[in-house]
C-alpha positions in Angstrom: 58.3 -74.3 100.3 55.5 -76.4 101.5 54.3 -75.6 105.2 53.2 -78.1 107.8 52.7 -78.4 111.3 54.9 -80.5 113.7 52.2 -82.5 116.0 52.6 -83.9 119.4 52.3 -87.6 117.6 55.5 -86.7 115.5 57.5 -85.7 118.6 56.5 -88.7 120.4 57.6 -91.0 117.2 60.6 -89.3 117.1 61.4 -89.9 120.7 60.4 -93.4 119.9 63.0 -93.8 116.9 65.9 -92.0 118.4 65.9 -93.3 121.9 63.7 -96.3 121.8 60.8 -95.5 124.1 57.7 -97.1 123.5 55.2 -94.9 121.4 53.0 -94.5 125.0 56.1 -93.4 127.1 57.4 -91.1 124.5 53.8 -89.5 124.2 53.9 -89.3 127.9 57.4 -87.5 127.9 56.1 -85.1 125.4 53.2 -84.2 127.4 55.0 -83.9 130.5 57.4 -81.5 128.9 54.5 -79.3 127.5 52.9 -79.5 130.9 55.7 -77.9 132.4 56.1 -75.5 129.9 52.6 -74.3 130.3 52.7 -73.9 133.9 56.0 -72.1 134.0 54.2 -69.5 131.5 51.1 -69.3 133.5 53.6 -68.4 136.5 55.3 -65.5 134.2 58.5 -67.3 134.4 60.8 -67.2 131.0 61.8 -70.2 129.5 65.2 -70.6 128.1 65.8 -73.5 125.6 69.6 -73.4 125.2 70.4 -73.3 121.1 66.7 -72.6 120.5 65.3 -69.5 122.1 63.3 -68.1 124.7 59.7 -67.8 125.8 58.6 -64.9 127.6 55.2 -63.6 129.1 54.4 -60.0 127.9 51.9 -57.8 129.4 49.7 -55.8 126.7 48.2 -52.6 128.0 44.4 -51.6 127.2 44.0 -49.7 124.0 41.5 -48.3 121.5 41.3 -50.2 118.2 38.9 -50.1 115.4 36.8 -52.6 113.5 38.1 -52.8 110.1 34.7 -53.9 108.8 32.5 -51.4 110.2 34.7 -48.3 111.4 33.5 -48.6 114.9 36.0 -47.7 117.7 36.2 -49.9 120.6 38.4 -51.0 123.7 41.0 -53.9 123.4 41.1 -55.0 126.9 44.6 -55.5 128.6 46.1 -59.1 128.1 49.2 -61.2 128.4 50.9 -62.9 125.5 53.6 -65.1 124.9 56.8 -63.9 123.0 59.3 -66.0 121.3 63.1 -64.8 120.6 65.1 -67.2 118.9 68.6 -67.9 119.7 71.5 -67.0 117.4 72.1 -70.4 116.4 68.5 -70.6 115.2 68.2 -67.2 113.5 71.5 -68.0 111.6 70.1 -71.4 110.5 67.1 -69.6 109.3 68.6 -67.1 107.3 71.1 -69.1 105.5 70.8 -68.9 101.8 
């Protein structure tokens, strides 16, 4: 199975083909959607996309870690991360054989 990345440009081209928007308008639409998603995550709001999944911001506490190369211990600072949980529909499609 070959892996590839879905790019912003490909999304804009898909919107252009499916909905007839100009490539420029489709690109602006993609940018607007991602800007809103980013702002919501920065405000620590969950994003639920029906039949796709939910994005949430999780807080991780600081902890002691170890450099695998040198064995030196160090503190890993607390941080926030984005977590994604796929919907039941997506999980079922991914696990079909």
